[in-house]
C-alpha positions as CSV (number, residue, x, y, z in Angstrom):
1,M,-13.1,22.4,-14.0
2,L,-12.0,20.6,-10.8
3,H,-8.2,20.1,-10.4
4,G,-8.9,16.8,-8.5
5,A,-11.9,14.6,-7.8
6,L,-11.6,15.4,-4.1
7,E,-10.9,19.1,-4.5
8,G,-12.3,21.1,-1.6
9,V,-12.1,18.1,0.8
10,K,-10.0,18.9,3.9
11,V,-8.2,16.1,5.7
12,L,-6.1,15.7,8.9
13,D,-3.7,12.8,8.7
14,L,-2.9,11.8,12.3
15,S,-1.4,8.4,11.3
16,E,2.2,7.5,11.8
17,D,2.2,4.2,10.0
18,I,2.2,3.0,6.4
19,A,-1.5,2.1,6.0
20,G,-2.8,5.4,7.4
21,S,-0.3,7.5,5.5
22,F,-1.0,5.7,2.3
23,C,-4.7,6.2,2.7
24,A,-4.3,10.0,3.2
25,R,-1.8,10.2,0.4
26,L,-4.3,8.7,-2.1
27,L,-6.8,11.3,-1.0
28,A,-4.2,14.0,-1.5
29,D,-3.2,12.7,-4.9
30,Y,-6.6,13.3,-6.2
31,G,-7.3,16.8,-4.9
32,A,-7.9,16.7,-1.2
33,D,-6.1,19.3,1.0
34,V,-4.3,17.0,3.4
35,L,-2.4,18.2,6.5
36,K,0.0,15.6,8.1
37,V,-0.2,16.2,11.8
38,E,2.8,14.7,13.7
39,P,4.2,14.7,17.3
40,P,6.9,17.4,17.7
41,A,9.5,14.7,17.4
42,G,8.0,13.5,14.1
43,A,5.9,10.5,13.0
44,A,7.3,7.0,13.5
45,L,7.7,6.7,9.7
46,R,10.5,9.3,9.8
47,R,12.6,6.8,11.7
48,M,12.0,4.0,9.3
49,G,14.7,3.2,6.7
50,P,16.0,3.1,4.1
51,F,17.3,6.6,4.3
52,F,18.5,8.8,1.5
53,H,22.3,8.2,1.2
54,D,22.1,6.1,4.4
55,D,21.7,9.3,6.5
56,P,19.1,8.6,9.3
57,H,17.8,12.2,9.2
58,P,14.1,12.7,10.0
59,D,13.6,14.3,6.6
60,K,15.4,11.6,4.7
61,S,13.3,8.5,5.2
62,L,12.3,7.2,1.8
63,F,9.2,5.6,3.2
64,Y,8.1,8.9,4.7
65,L,8.8,10.6,1.4
66,V,6.7,8.3,-0.8
67,L,3.8,8.0,1.6
68,N,3.4,11.7,2.3
69,L,3.6,13.2,-1.2
70,N,1.1,16.1,-1.9
71,K,0.6,16.8,1.8
72,K,1.3,19.8,4.0
73,G,2.8,19.2,7.4
74,A,2.5,20.5,11.0
75,T,3.4,19.2,14.5
76,L,1.0,18.9,17.4
77,N,1.4,17.2,20.7
78,L,-2.0,15.5,21.4
79,E,-1.0,14.5,24.9
80,T,-1.1,18.1,26.1
81,V,-4.3,19.8,27.0
82,T,-3.4,22.7,24.7
83,G,-2.8,20.3,21.8
84,Q,-6.1,18.6,22.4
85,N,-7.9,22.0,22.4
86,I,-6.2,22.9,19.2
87,L,-7.4,19.8,17.5
88,K,-10.9,20.6,18.7
89,R,-10.5,24.0,17.1
90,L,-9.5,22.4,13.8
91,A,-12.3,19.8,13.8
92,P,-15.2,22.1,12.6
93,H,-13.2,23.1,9.6
94,I,-12.2,19.7,8.2
95,D,-14.0,16.8,6.5
96,V,-11.9,13.8,7.3
97,I,-9.5,12.6,10.0
98,V,-7.3,9.5,9.2
99,E,-5.8,7.8,12.3
100,S,-4.2,4.5,13.2
101,Y,-3.9,4.7,17.0
102,R,-4.9,1.8,19.2
103,P,-8.7,1.7,19.6
104,G,-9.8,3.9,22.5
105,Y,-6.6,6.0,22.6
106,L,-8.1,9.2,21.0
107,A,-11.3,8.8,23.1
108,S,-9.1,8.7,26.2
109,L,-7.8,12.2,25.2
110,G,-11.3,13.5,24.6
111,L,-10.7,13.3,20.8
112,G,-12.7,10.3,19.9
113,Y,-15.2,10.2,17.0
114,E,-18.2,11.0,19.3
115,E,-16.5,14.0,20.8
116,L,-15.3,15.5,17.5
117,A,-18.5,14.7,15.7
118,A,-20.4,16.7,18.3
119,L,-18.3,19.7,17.1
120,N,-18.7,18.8,13.4
121,P,-21.6,16.3,12.5
122,A,-20.3,16.0,8.9
123,L,-16.9,14.8,10.1
124,T,-15.7,11.4,8.8
125,M,-13.1,9.6,10.9
126,T,-11.2,6.7,9.3
127,S,-9.6,4.4,11.8
128,I,-7.1,1.8,10.5
129,T,-5.8,-0.8,13.0
130,P,-4.5,-4.4,12.8
131,F,-7.8,-6.0,14.0
132,G,-10.5,-3.3,14.1
133,Q,-12.1,-1.2,16.8
134,E,-13.8,-4.0,18.6
135,G,-13.6,-7.8,19.2
136,P,-11.3,-9.9,21.4
137,Y,-8.1,-9.0,19.4
138,S,-8.9,-5.3,19.0
139,Q,-6.4,-4.2,21.7
140,Y,-3.6,-6.3,20.3
141,R,-0.7,-4.7,18.5
142,G,0.0,-6.0,15.0
143,E,2.7,-6.1,12.4
144,E,2.9,-6.9,8.7
145,I,3.7,-10.6,9.2
146,V,0.9,-10.9,11.9
147,N,-1.7,-9.5,9.5
148,Y,-0.5,-11.9,6.8
149,A,-0.6,-14.9,9.2
150,M,-4.0,-14.0,10.8
151,G,-5.6,-13.1,7.4
152,M,-4.8,-16.7,6.2
153,I,-2.8,-15.9,3.1
154,M,0.4,-17.4,4.6
155,S,-1.3,-20.7,4.9
156,I,-1.3,-21.1,1.1
157,S,2.1,-19.5,0.5
158,G,5.2,-21.5,0.1
159,V,5.6,-25.2,-0.5
160,Q,4.3,-28.3,1.2
161,G,6.5,-29.6,4.0
162,R,8.1,-26.2,4.7
163,E,7.1,-23.2,6.8
164,P,4.5,-20.8,5.5
165,L,5.9,-17.8,3.6
166,K,5.0,-14.1,3.6
167,H,5.1,-12.0,0.5
168,G,7.8,-9.4,0.4
169,G,7.4,-5.8,1.5
170,F,4.4,-4.3,3.3
171,Q,1.6,-5.4,1.1
172,A,-0.9,-5.8,4.0
173,Q,-0.3,-2.2,5.0
174,Y,-0.8,-0.9,1.5
175,E,-3.9,-3.0,1.1
176,G,-5.3,-1.6,4.4
177,G,-4.6,2.0,3.2
178,L,-6.2,1.3,-0.2
179,F,-9.4,-0.1,1.4
180,A,-9.5,2.8,3.8
181,A,-9.2,5.4,1.0
182,A,-12.0,3.7,-0.9
183,A,-14.2,3.6,2.2
184,T,-13.4,7.3,3.0
185,S,-14.4,8.3,-0.5
186,M,-17.7,6.4,-0.2
187,A,-18.4,8.1,3.1
188,L,-17.7,11.5,1.6
189,F,-20.1,10.8,-1.2
190,G,-22.8,9.9,1.3
191,S,-22.2,12.9,3.3
192,E,-22.9,15.1,0.3
193,F,-26.5,13.9,0.4
194,T,-27.0,13.6,4.2
195,G,-24.7,16.1,5.7
196,Q,-23.7,13.4,8.2
197,G,-20.3,11.9,8.6
198,E,-19.4,8.5,10.0
199,H,-16.7,6.5,11.8
200,I,-15.0,4.1,9.4
201,D,-13.5,1.0,11.0
202,V,-10.8,-0.7,8.9
203,S,-9.2,-3.9,10.1
204,I,-6.0,-4.7,8.1
205,T,-6.3,-8.4,8.9
206,E,-9.9,-8.4,7.4
207,C,-8.6,-6.6,4.3
208,I,-6.1,-9.5,3.8
209,A,-8.8,-12.1,4.6
210,S,-11.2,-10.6,2.1
211,T,-8.7,-11.3,-0.7
212,M,-8.9,-15.0,0.2
213,M,-12.6,-15.1,-0.7
214,A,-12.3,-18.0,-3.2
215,T,-10.3,-20.1,-0.8
216,Q,-12.6,-19.3,2.1
217,T,-15.7,-20.6,0.3
218,M,-14.1,-24.0,-0.3
219,Y,-14.2,-24.9,3.3
220,P,-17.8,-24.1,4.3
221,F,-19.2,-25.4,1.0
222,T,-17.1,-28.5,0.4
223,G,-15.0,-29.0,3.6
224,G,-11.9,-28.7,1.4
225,T,-8.9,-26.4,1.7
226,Q,-6.4,-25.0,-0.7
227,V,-3.0,-26.4,-0.1
228,R,0.5,-25.1,-0.8
229,R,2.2,-26.3,-3.9
230,R,4.3,-29.5,-3.7
231,A,8.0,-29.1,-3.5
232,S,8.3,-31.5,-6.5
233,G,6.4,-31.2,-9.7
234,S,6.3,-29.0,-12.7
235,M,7.7,-25.5,-12.4
236,F,5.0,-24.1,-14.7
237,G,3.3,-21.3,-12.7
238,H,6.5,-20.8,-10.7
239,P,9.7,-18.8,-11.3
240,M,12.3,-20.4,-13.7
241,P,15.9,-19.3,-13.9
242,C,17.4,-18.2,-17.2
243,E,20.6,-16.5,-18.3
244,D,20.0,-13.0,-16.8
245,G,17.3,-13.6,-14.2
246,W,13.9,-15.3,-13.8
247,I,10.8,-15.8,-15.9
248,I,7.4,-17.2,-15.0
249,V,5.2,-19.3,-17.5
250,Q,1.7,-20.5,-16.9
251,T,0.0,-23.2,-19.0
252,G,-3.3,-22.2,-20.6
253,G,-4.1,-18.9,-22.3
254,G,-3.8,-18.9,-26.0
255,A,-0.8,-21.2,-26.2
256,S,-1.2,-25.0,-26.7
257,W,1.2,-27.5,-25.2
258,E,2.7,-27.9,-28.7
259,D,3.2,-24.1,-28.8
260,L,5.1,-24.3,-25.5
261,A,7.3,-27.1,-26.7
262,E,8.2,-25.0,-29.8
263,F,8.8,-21.9,-27.7
264,F,11.2,-23.7,-25.4
265,Q,12.7,-25.5,-28.3
266,C,12.1,-28.8,-26.4
267,P,10.7,-31.5,-28.7
268,E,11.0,-33.8,-25.6
269,M,7.9,-32.0,-24.2
270,L,5.8,-33.8,-26.8
271,E,6.8,-37.3,-25.6
272,E,4.1,-39.5,-24.1
273,R,5.2,-39.1,-20.6
274,F,4.2,-35.4,-20.8
275,A,1.0,-35.9,-22.8
276,D,-1.5,-34.6,-20.2
277,R,-1.6,-32.7,-16.9
278,A,-1.6,-35.8,-14.8
279,Q,1.5,-37.3,-16.5
280,R,3.3,-33.9,-16.3
281,A,2.7,-33.8,-12.5
282,V,4.1,-37.4,-12.1
283,N,7.1,-36.5,-14.3
284,G,7.4,-33.0,-13.1
285,E,11.1,-33.1,-12.0
286,E,12.2,-34.4,-15.4
287,L,10.0,-31.8,-17.2
288,D,11.6,-29.0,-15.1
289,R,15.1,-30.2,-15.9
290,I,14.3,-30.2,-19.7
291,V,12.7,-26.7,-19.6
292,I,15.4,-25.1,-17.4
293,E,18.2,-26.6,-19.6
294,S,16.6,-25.1,-22.6
295,I,16.5,-21.5,-21.3
296,K,19.7,-21.4,-19.2
297,E,21.6,-19.5,-21.9
298,R,18.6,-17.5,-23.2
299,S,17.8,-13.9,-22.0
300,K,14.5,-13.1,-20.4
301,W,14.4,-10.0,-22.6
302,E,14.7,-12.2,-25.7
303,L,12.0,-14.6,-24.3
304,F,9.5,-12.0,-23.3
305,P,8.5,-10.5,-26.7
306,K,8.7,-14.0,-28.3
307,A,6.3,-15.3,-25.7
308,A,3.8,-12.6,-26.8
309,E,3.9,-14.0,-30.4
310,Y,2.8,-17.4,-29.0
311,R,0.1,-15.8,-26.9
312,M,1.6,-17.3,-23.8
313,L,0.9,-16.4,-20.2
314,F,4.4,-15.2,-19.5
315,G,6.1,-12.8,-17.2
316,L,9.6,-11.8,-16.3
317,V,10.8,-11.0,-12.8
318,Q,11.9,-7.4,-13.0
319,T,14.6,-6.1,-10.7
320,P,14.4,-2.6,-9.1
321,S,16.5,-1.0,-11.8
322,E,14.5,-2.7,-14.5
323,L,11.2,-1.5,-13.0
324,V,12.4,2.1,-12.9
325,D,13.3,1.8,-16.6
326,C,10.2,-0.3,-17.6
327,P,8.9,1.0,-20.9
328,Q,5.3,0.2,-19.9
329,L,5.5,2.2,-16.7
330,E,7.4,5.0,-18.5
331,S,4.7,5.2,-21.2
332,R,2.1,5.7,-18.5
333,N,4.2,8.3,-16.6
334,F,4.1,6.2,-13.5
335,F,7.4,7.5,-12.0
336,R,7.8,11.2,-11.5
337,E,10.7,13.4,-10.3
338,I,10.1,15.6,-7.3
339,E,12.3,18.3,-5.7
340,H,12.6,17.7,-2.0
341,P,14.0,20.6,0.1
342,V,16.5,18.3,1.9
343,M,17.1,15.4,-0.5
344,G,17.0,17.3,-3.8
345,K,15.6,15.6,-6.9
346,V,14.2,12.2,-6.3
347,K,12.2,9.8,-8.6
348,V,9.1,8.5,-6.9
349,P,6.2,6.1,-7.8
350,A,3.5,8.7,-8.4
351,E,0.3,8.2,-10.5
352,L,-1.2,5.0,-9.1
353,F,-4.4,5.0,-11.2
354,K,-5.8,7.3,-13.8
355,L,-9.0,9.5,-13.8
356,S,-9.8,10.9,-17.2
357,E,-11.5,14.2,-16.1
358,T,-9.7,14.9,-12.8
359,P,-6.2,13.5,-13.3
360,Y,-3.4,13.0,-10.8
361,R,-1.2,16.0,-10.0
362,L,2.2,15.8,-8.2
363,E,2.2,19.3,-6.6
364,R,4.4,19.0,-3.6
365,S,7.0,16.7,-2.0
366,A,6.5,15.2,1.5
367,P,6.7,18.0,4.1
368,T,9.7,18.5,6.3
369,L,9.1,18.3,10.0
370,G,6.8,21.2,11.1
371,Q,7.1,22.7,7.6
372,D,3.7,24.4,7.7
373,N,3.3,25.2,11.4
374,R,3.3,29.0,10.8
375,E,0.6,28.7,8.1
376,I,-1.6,26.6,10.3
377,Y,-1.2,28.3,13.7
378,V,-0.5,31.9,12.9
379,D,-2.2,32.4,9.6
380,G,-5.0,29.9,10.1
381,L,-5.8,29.8,13.9
382,E,-4.5,33.4,14.4
383,F,-2.1,32.8,17.2
384,D,0.1,35.9,17.6
385,E,3.9,35.6,17.5
386,Q,4.2,35.5,21.3
387,Q,1.6,32.6,21.5
388,Y,3.2,30.8,18.6
389,T,6.6,31.0,20.4
390,R,5.0,29.8,23.6
391,L,3.5,26.7,21.9
392,R,7.0,25.7,20.7
393,Q,8.5,26.3,24.1
394,L,5.9,24.1,25.8
395,N,6.4,21.3,23.3
396,V,2.8,21.7,22.0
397,I,4.0,22.0,18.5
């Protein structure tokens, strides 16, 4: 029985960002043997906070920890001729390279897809960049907010009359990593039949734009565009404050308007001025006032199970501490505790999706800087002790 769906697949993760690291972590989570290859000073993610106990140590970045679970780690300076030759020695023994350098950078070092595929025709290289490998923007640097803006999602986020808004966190980067992992898995599947690898070109901006499919089709088909919500109007479908936080309620689902009025204990909602959707929009501010007044002294944890009885489309806005203790996530074993050699025991988001026959396994924490150098260079590539020491002295590893 396989221990993971990708057992036997060997991956080099050359990326230093969130998207590439997340892609390679997903491959590692489901059985691939993934080696994180970093510059001798460490990947850029090691310098990204927050840090464990606010200590900016290269092995205490929480982003690096979460995005590099289940990987081994080694250092290699690709800007040295020796480092380039070492990567070429590794290429025939691996199945996948994940990288997120600017298009053309690896080729300028003699390490592009064409050069490495000549050494290993079955090699798949997954390249993840803000705008893709070609096109007028391909050489531009990008950032999370740039991907959101260029991918159009910001144009429908926020309220009318105000500036566009970006969702919190780094969702564009995670989306790019997820798309890349899926594409890599498909390429590996194809390679099983053809023996031929391929170069996968992932544009993070296009990943974001693809999620706007319904909105995009409105313009070419009807000439219409989706607009941001009005600043005034009913709060249904938007967060509402209650005693201990925020809830969100959407009309529709299995609950009638009468059910909603009973749930909120607001008989005023049944008045003629709120009789249909059009009148609720016109009288939205008054409707908001009535609803918010009814829940200001009620707990979201009281409202949540009661909403289920009414078959309402209802959610509560969970805080970080509530998410960690969420009974739904706990029942699915989403968070796991890992022992890190520097940070000690840390709880991490682990199993992101479930495979029935080849389940997720949390086998190792993120590697410390250069943790597996000896295994790779001495045991694997058979450098002797003198050569290994020389590689370190010359800043090759």
